[in-house]
C-alpha positions as CSV (number, residue, x, y, z in Angstrom):
1,M,159.6,135.8,143.5
2,N,159.8,132.4,141.8
3,L,156.7,131.2,143.5
4,R,154.7,134.3,142.5
5,K,155.8,133.8,138.9
6,I,154.9,130.1,139.0
7,L,151.5,131.0,140.3
8,S,151.0,133.6,137.7
9,M,152.0,131.2,135.0
10,A,149.6,128.5,136.3
11,M,146.7,131.1,136.5
12,V,147.3,132.2,132.9
13,S,147.5,128.7,131.7
14,A,144.3,127.6,133.4
15,V,142.4,130.7,132.0
16,L,143.7,129.8,128.5
17,V,142.7,126.1,128.8
18,S,139.2,126.9,130.2
19,G,138.8,129.5,127.6
20,T,139.7,127.1,124.8
21,V,137.3,124.5,126.0
22,A,134.5,127.0,126.4
23,C,134.9,128.5,123.0
24,K,134.8,125.0,121.3
25,S,132.6,125.7,118.4
26,K,129.2,124.0,118.5
27,I,127.7,122.9,115.2
28,S,124.6,125.0,114.3
29,D,121.2,123.4,113.7
30,A,121.4,124.5,110.0
31,D,124.7,122.9,109.5
32,L,123.6,119.7,111.3
33,K,120.5,119.6,109.2
34,A,122.6,119.8,106.0
35,K,124.9,117.0,107.2
36,V,121.8,114.8,108.1
37,E,120.1,115.5,104.8
38,T,123.3,114.5,102.8
39,A,123.6,111.3,104.9
40,I,120.0,110.3,104.1
41,Q,119.7,111.6,100.6
42,S,119.1,108.0,99.3
43,N,115.4,108.5,100.4
44,P,113.8,111.7,99.2
45,N,110.6,111.0,101.1
46,V,112.2,111.8,104.3
47,Q,112.3,115.4,105.7
48,V,114.8,116.5,108.4
49,D,114.2,119.0,111.2
50,V,116.8,119.9,113.8
51,K,116.4,121.8,117.0
52,D,119.1,122.1,119.6
53,G,120.8,119.1,118.2
54,V,117.8,116.9,118.2
55,V,117.1,115.5,114.8
56,T,113.6,114.7,113.8
57,L,112.8,112.5,110.7
58,N,109.4,112.6,109.1
59,G,108.2,110.8,105.9
60,T,107.8,107.4,104.4
61,A,110.1,104.3,104.0
62,S,109.4,101.2,102.0
63,S,110.5,98.8,104.9
64,E,111.4,98.7,108.6
65,E,115.0,98.1,107.5
66,E,115.0,101.4,105.5
67,K,113.5,103.3,108.5
68,T,116.2,102.0,110.8
69,R,118.9,102.8,108.2
70,M,117.7,106.4,107.9
71,A,117.8,106.9,111.8
72,D,121.3,105.3,111.9
73,A,122.6,107.5,109.1
74,A,121.2,110.6,111.0
75,K,123.0,109.6,114.2
76,T,126.3,109.0,112.4
77,A,126.1,112.2,110.2
78,D,127.7,114.0,113.1
79,A,128.1,111.9,116.1
80,K,129.1,114.8,118.5
81,G,126.5,117.2,117.1
82,V,123.4,114.9,117.1
83,K,122.0,114.6,120.6
84,S,119.2,112.2,119.6
85,V,117.0,111.2,116.7
86,V,113.2,111.2,116.8
87,N,112.2,108.7,114.1
88,N,108.6,109.5,112.9
89,I,109.1,107.7,109.5
90,V,106.1,105.6,108.5
91,V,106.6,102.3,106.7
92,N,104.3,102.1,103.7
93,A,102.7,98.7,103.0
94,P,103.9,97.2,99.7
95,Q,101.6,97.7,96.9
96,I,99.9,94.5,95.7
97,E,99.5,94.2,92.0
98,V,96.0,93.3,91.0
99,N,95.8,90.6,88.3
100,T,93.4,91.7,85.7
101,N,94.6,89.4,82.9
102,T,91.5,87.2,82.4
103,D,93.4,84.3,80.7
104,D,96.1,84.2,83.4
105,L,93.6,84.6,86.3
106,T,91.3,81.8,84.7
107,A,94.1,79.4,84.4
108,K,95.2,80.0,88.1
109,V,91.6,79.7,89.4
110,Q,91.0,76.4,87.5
111,A,94.3,75.0,88.9
112,F,93.4,76.1,92.4
113,T,89.7,75.0,92.4
114,K,90.4,71.5,91.2
115,D,90.3,70.4,94.8
116,F,86.7,71.9,95.1
117,P,84.7,69.8,92.6
118,T,81.4,71.2,93.8
119,V,82.3,74.9,93.1
120,Q,82.2,76.7,89.7
121,T,84.0,79.9,88.9
122,T,84.0,82.5,86.2
123,V,86.5,85.4,85.6
124,A,85.7,88.7,84.1
125,D,87.6,91.9,84.4
126,G,89.7,90.6,87.3
127,I,86.6,89.6,89.4
128,I,86.3,85.9,90.4
129,T,82.7,84.9,90.8
130,V,82.1,81.6,92.7
131,T,78.9,79.5,92.5
132,G,78.0,76.0,93.6
133,E,78.0,74.4,97.0
134,L,80.6,74.1,99.6
135,E,80.9,72.8,103.2
136,Q,81.2,75.6,105.8
137,A,84.6,74.2,107.0
138,R,86.1,74.7,103.4
139,V,84.8,78.2,102.6
140,Q,87.6,80.0,104.4
141,A,90.3,77.9,102.5
142,L,88.6,78.7,99.2
143,K,88.3,82.4,99.8
144,M,92.0,82.6,101.1
145,G,93.3,80.7,98.1
146,L,91.4,82.8,95.6
147,D,92.4,86.1,97.3
148,A,96.0,84.9,97.0
149,L,95.7,85.1,93.2
150,N,95.4,89.0,93.6
151,P,92.1,89.6,91.7
152,K,90.3,92.8,91.9
153,R,87.6,91.0,94.0
154,V,86.3,87.5,94.8
155,D,82.5,87.4,94.7
156,M,81.2,84.5,96.7
157,S,77.6,85.8,97.1
158,A,76.1,83.0,94.9
159,L,77.9,80.2,96.7
160,K,75.7,78.0,98.8
161,V,77.2,77.0,102.1
162,K,76.2,73.7,103.6
């Protein structure tokens, strides 16, 4: 009789344990989405989609570091609920401010072109116009240096190349 009682108790215990494990609540995709959105709220340009525990991030970030930070935040929002993260965030190139201040740009152009004595420049409305003569080997250095001053445009069409 004791053996039968022990076996019955073991069976009941096994059923209860397996039922408890099977009934463990799985987080819904909507709840998981809410957790991830809260975790990445520092970037409103990122949208979150969740399907069967797979989190998909779409939108924009200002740097690779921010993109990685958003994916890491999504993973840690619910470590057990997030199966994987698909990171479709696009990194925007930083905006370059165009220098349209004629006095400032003229001073910078004059300082830069002092090493190019055969070249003359004028600045108007953020456009640098280059005239004169220059050896082919130095044209690229001149163009790159003037572009680095962030004008609207560098017009070298009147420059004679030797």
